[in-house]
C-alpha positions as CSV (number, residue, x, y, z in Angstrom):
1,M,0.0,0.0,0.0
2,R,1.7,3.2,-1.2
3,N,-0.2,6.0,0.4
4,S,-2.0,6.6,3.7
5,S,-3.8,9.6,5.2
6,T,-4.2,8.4,8.8
7,A,-0.9,9.6,10.2
8,T,-0.8,13.1,8.7
9,K,-4.4,13.6,7.4
10,T,-2.9,14.1,4.0
11,D,-2.5,11.6,1.1
12,T,1.2,10.8,1.9
13,P,3.3,7.8,0.8
14,V,3.9,5.4,3.7
15,M,7.6,5.5,3.1
16,E,7.6,9.3,3.6
17,T,5.4,9.3,6.7
18,P,7.2,10.2,9.9
19,F,5.1,7.8,12.0
20,S,4.8,4.1,12.4
21,I,1.8,3.0,10.3
22,Q,0.7,-0.3,8.9
23,V,-2.0,-0.8,6.3
24,V,-4.2,-3.9,5.6
25,P,-5.2,-3.4,2.0
26,K,-8.3,-4.6,0.2
27,Q,-6.5,-7.5,-1.4
28,V,-5.5,-8.9,2.0
29,L,-9.0,-8.6,3.3
30,E,-10.3,-10.5,0.3
31,D,-7.6,-13.2,0.4
32,R,-8.3,-13.9,4.1
33,Q,-12.0,-13.5,3.7
34,S,-12.1,-11.3,6.8
35,V,-15.6,-10.6,7.9
36,R,-14.8,-8.9,11.3
37,L,-12.4,-6.2,12.2
38,D,-10.5,-8.3,14.8
39,K,-9.6,-10.8,12.0
40,A,-8.3,-8.0,9.8
41,L,-6.1,-6.8,12.6
42,E,-4.4,-10.1,12.9
43,N,-2.2,-8.9,10.0
44,V,-0.9,-6.0,12.1
45,S,2.1,-6.4,14.4
46,G,1.8,-5.1,18.0
47,V,-2.0,-5.5,18.0
48,I,-3.9,-8.2,19.8
49,P,-7.6,-8.7,20.7
50,A,-8.6,-7.4,24.1
51,G,-10.1,-10.0,26.5
52,G,-13.6,-10.2,27.8
53,V,-16.9,-11.9,27.1
54,G,-18.0,-9.3,24.5
55,A,-14.8,-9.6,22.5
56,A,-15.0,-13.4,22.6
57,Y,-18.6,-13.8,21.5
58,G,-19.2,-11.1,18.9
59,Q,-20.5,-8.2,21.0
60,Q,-17.8,-5.6,20.8
61,N,-14.5,-4.5,19.3
62,G,-11.5,-4.2,21.5
63,W,-7.8,-4.3,20.9
64,V,-4.5,-3.9,22.7
65,I,-2.2,-1.6,20.7
66,R,1.3,-1.5,22.1
67,G,0.0,-2.5,25.5
68,F,-2.9,0.0,25.7
69,V,-6.5,-1.2,25.5
70,T,-9.0,0.7,23.3
71,Q,-12.5,0.0,22.0
72,D,-12.8,3.1,19.8
73,Y,-12.0,3.2,16.1
74,Y,-12.1,5.8,13.4
75,R,-14.1,5.9,10.2
76,D,-12.4,7.9,7.4
77,G,-10.5,9.9,10.1
78,M,-13.5,10.5,12.4
79,R,-13.8,8.9,15.8
80,V,-16.6,6.4,16.3
81,P,-17.0,5.8,20.0
82,S,-17.8,2.4,21.3
83,I,-20.4,2.2,24.1
84,R,-19.5,-0.9,26.0
85,I,-21.0,-3.8,24.0
86,A,-23.7,-1.7,22.3
87,D,-22.4,-1.7,18.7
88,G,-21.2,-5.3,18.1
89,F,-18.3,-6.2,15.9
90,R,-17.6,-3.7,13.1
91,E,-18.8,-4.9,9.7
92,L,-16.2,-4.9,6.9
93,A,-18.6,-5.1,3.9
94,N,-18.0,-1.4,3.0
95,I,-14.4,-1.2,4.1
96,Q,-11.7,-0.6,1.5
97,K,-8.7,-0.9,3.8
98,V,-7.7,-0.8,7.5
99,E,-4.9,1.6,8.6
100,V,-3.3,1.3,12.1
101,L,-1.3,4.3,13.4
102,K,1.0,3.2,16.2
103,G,2.0,5.5,19.0
104,P,0.5,8.8,20.4
105,A,-1.3,11.0,17.9
106,S,-3.4,13.4,20.2
107,I,-2.1,16.4,18.3
108,L,-4.2,15.2,15.3
109,Y,-7.1,13.3,17.0
110,G,-7.5,14.7,20.5
111,R,-8.1,12.4,23.4
112,M,-7.0,8.9,22.7
113,E,-5.0,6.0,24.1
114,P,-1.3,6.4,23.6
115,G,-0.9,3.0,22.0
116,G,-2.4,4.1,18.7
117,I,-5.6,4.2,16.6
118,V,-7.4,2.0,14.1
119,N,-8.8,3.9,11.1
120,L,-11.2,2.3,8.6
121,V,-11.2,3.7,5.1
122,T,-14.6,3.1,3.4
123,K,-15.3,2.1,-0.2
124,K,-16.0,5.1,-2.4
125,T,-18.4,5.5,-5.3
126,L,-17.1,4.7,-8.8
127,D,-18.1,6.3,-12.1
128,E,-18.2,2.9,-13.9
129,P,-20.9,0.3,-13.2
130,H,-19.8,-2.6,-11.0
131,T,-21.7,-5.2,-9.0
132,A,-20.4,-8.1,-7.0
133,V,-22.2,-10.8,-5.0
134,A,-20.4,-13.1,-2.6
135,Q,-21.6,-16.1,-0.6
136,Q,-19.7,-17.8,2.3
137,F,-20.4,-21.0,4.2
138,G,-18.7,-22.4,7.3
139,S,-19.0,-24.6,10.4
140,Y,-21.9,-24.6,12.8
141,G,-24.4,-23.3,10.3
142,F,-22.4,-20.2,9.3
143,Y,-23.5,-18.5,6.1
144,R,-22.9,-14.9,4.9
145,T,-24.1,-13.0,1.8
146,T,-22.7,-9.7,0.6
147,I,-23.7,-7.4,-2.2
148,D,-21.5,-4.5,-3.5
149,S,-23.0,-2.3,-6.2
150,T,-21.8,1.0,-7.6
151,G,-22.0,3.2,-10.6
152,P,-23.3,6.5,-12.1
153,I,-27.0,7.6,-11.7
154,T,-26.9,10.4,-14.4
155,D,-25.4,10.3,-17.9
156,D,-22.9,13.1,-17.0
157,K,-21.8,11.1,-14.0
158,S,-22.5,14.0,-11.6
159,L,-24.4,11.7,-9.4
160,L,-22.8,8.4,-8.3
161,Y,-24.0,5.7,-5.9
162,R,-22.6,2.8,-3.9
163,V,-24.6,0.3,-1.8
164,N,-23.1,-2.4,0.4
165,L,-25.3,-5.1,1.9
166,A,-24.4,-8.0,4.2
167,Y,-26.3,-10.6,6.1
168,E,-24.7,-13.1,8.4
169,N,-26.0,-16.0,10.5
170,S,-24.1,-18.6,12.5
171,G,-24.5,-21.0,15.4
172,S,-22.0,-22.6,17.8
173,Y,-21.1,-25.8,19.5
174,R,-22.4,-24.2,22.7
175,D,-26.1,-24.6,23.5
176,F,-28.4,-21.6,22.8
177,V,-25.6,-19.6,21.1
178,E,-26.7,-18.1,17.7
179,H,-25.5,-14.9,16.0
180,E,-27.3,-12.8,13.4
181,R,-26.2,-9.6,11.8
182,V,-27.7,-7.3,9.1
183,F,-25.7,-4.4,7.6
184,L,-26.7,-1.8,5.0
185,A,-24.5,1.1,3.8
186,P,-25.8,3.3,0.9
187,N,-23.5,6.1,-0.3
188,L,-24.4,9.0,-2.7
189,R,-21.9,11.4,-4.3
190,W,-22.7,14.6,-6.0
191,N,-19.9,16.0,-8.1
192,I,-20.9,19.7,-7.9
193,S,-18.0,20.8,-10.1
194,D,-14.5,19.6,-11.1
195,R,-13.2,20.7,-7.7
196,T,-16.2,20.4,-5.4
197,S,-18.0,17.2,-4.3
198,L,-20.5,16.2,-1.6
199,D,-20.8,12.7,-0.2
200,L,-23.8,11.5,1.8
201,H,-23.5,8.2,3.7
202,L,-25.8,6.1,5.8
203,E,-24.9,2.9,7.8
204,Y,-27.3,0.6,9.5
205,Q,-26.2,-2.4,11.5
206,R,-28.3,-4.7,13.6
207,S,-26.8,-7.5,15.7
208,N,-28.4,-10.3,17.7
209,N,-25.9,-12.2,19.8
210,A,-26.0,-14.6,22.6
211,T,-23.9,-13.9,25.7
212,D,-22.0,-17.0,26.7
213,Y,-19.8,-16.8,29.8
214,G,-18.6,-20.4,29.6
215,F,-17.9,-22.4,32.7
216,L,-17.0,-21.1,36.1
217,A,-13.2,-21.4,36.7
218,P,-12.6,-24.7,38.5
219,N,-10.9,-24.7,41.9
220,N,-7.4,-26.2,41.8
221,N,-8.0,-27.1,38.1
222,N,-10.5,-29.7,39.1
223,R,-14.1,-29.8,37.8
224,P,-16.6,-30.9,40.4
225,F,-18.9,-32.5,37.9
226,A,-18.5,-34.2,34.5
227,L,-20.0,-31.4,32.4
228,R,-20.1,-31.5,28.6
229,N,-18.4,-28.7,26.7
230,S,-21.6,-27.7,24.9
231,L,-23.4,-27.0,28.2
232,N,-24.5,-23.3,28.4
233,L,-25.7,-22.4,31.9
234,S,-27.0,-19.0,30.8
235,G,-30.2,-20.4,29.3
236,P,-32.1,-19.9,26.0
237,N,-33.2,-16.3,26.6
238,N,-29.7,-14.9,27.1
239,N,-29.2,-12.4,24.3
240,L,-28.1,-8.9,23.3
241,D,-29.9,-7.0,20.6
242,S,-28.1,-3.9,19.4
243,E,-28.4,-1.5,16.5
244,R,-26.1,1.3,15.1
245,I,-27.6,3.9,12.8
246,S,-25.1,6.4,11.5
247,F,-25.6,9.3,9.0
248,G,-23.2,11.9,7.8
249,F,-21.7,13.9,4.9
250,D,-18.3,14.8,3.6
251,R,-17.9,18.0,1.6
252,S,-14.6,18.4,-0.3
253,H,-13.3,21.4,-2.2
254,A,-9.9,21.7,-3.9
255,F,-8.6,25.2,-4.2
256,N,-5.8,24.0,-6.5
257,D,-3.7,20.9,-7.1
258,H,-2.1,21.2,-3.7
259,W,-4.7,22.6,-1.3
260,K,-8.0,21.0,-0.4
261,I,-10.4,21.4,2.4
262,N,-12.8,18.7,3.8
263,H,-15.9,19.3,6.0
264,R,-17.2,16.2,7.7
265,F,-20.2,15.5,9.9
266,D,-21.4,12.3,11.4
267,I,-24.1,11.3,14.0
268,S,-24.9,7.9,15.4
269,Y,-27.8,6.4,17.3
270,L,-27.3,3.1,19.3
271,P,-30.3,1.5,20.9
272,L,-29.6,-1.6,23.1
273,S,-31.5,-4.4,24.7
274,D,-29.4,-6.7,26.9
275,L,-30.6,-9.7,29.0
276,N,-28.0,-12.0,30.5
277,P,-27.1,-13.6,33.9
278,Q,-24.0,-12.5,35.8
279,F,-21.8,-15.0,37.7
280,V,-20.4,-13.8,41.0
281,P,-16.8,-15.0,41.6
282,I,-15.4,-16.3,44.8
283,G,-13.2,-13.6,46.2
284,S,-11.0,-15.4,48.8
285,R,-8.3,-18.0,48.6
286,Q,-10.3,-20.3,50.9
287,G,-13.2,-20.3,48.3
288,R,-15.9,-19.5,50.8
289,T,-16.2,-15.7,50.6
290,L,-18.1,-13.7,47.9
291,C,-16.9,-10.4,46.6
292,R,-19.3,-7.5,47.2
293,S,-19.2,-3.9,46.0
């Protein structure tokens, strides 16, 4: 990947960027068939998934970058805050590439963890018609359908569109664990002039996940009962329903071949319905005292 805009907010070659930055291009995402952001970040050194129930069972993004935990990511340079487990795993159906800036960058992005940031660069509209349909199948009833369509609306190509759609459904070897996700991302570009353009984008993601805490940690590595691995003590009504609705625009104007200004706006709405049991750990070494706070 030759150029990146995450480190300097300018389209600068990676070799000339005075920061440590690593790019996961579109070809790598396609070759690995990455459907979630955590899988895409497996290609980046110094980045590992953060632990926790949500991260393990498809309810939230979370990474450790150079030893610092973060759940926030950036979309085309704008911060997308993660509200606990409300937004689910970030869909990659409309992502062109993933850029990871390592190290502090508060001078450009404000408050952030000093380990670095994850920036998602979305797919842009094209002035030539293109449509792609993909189907994936996997273990435990996994199947996923994606549609990517783009092209001009008017003959003079002043209006362009792009629509990305994804549907995913999967089960698990664990009882009562099923995951479902719907994603829709339409994008409209208006080429006002040769130097001015306006992009309108909408993203809708709905996730239905089961929260599975697994087994309680055995005392002295001994299980008190012979329990099967598929046993889920949380029950059949243990689930998390979440939505993310995001709308925004990006207005760009080039004064000349060297100077350009971008005006961006984005707003998100995240409703959440969560129903799951909580296991209380034993807080003493003797194994007879409960923690209370």
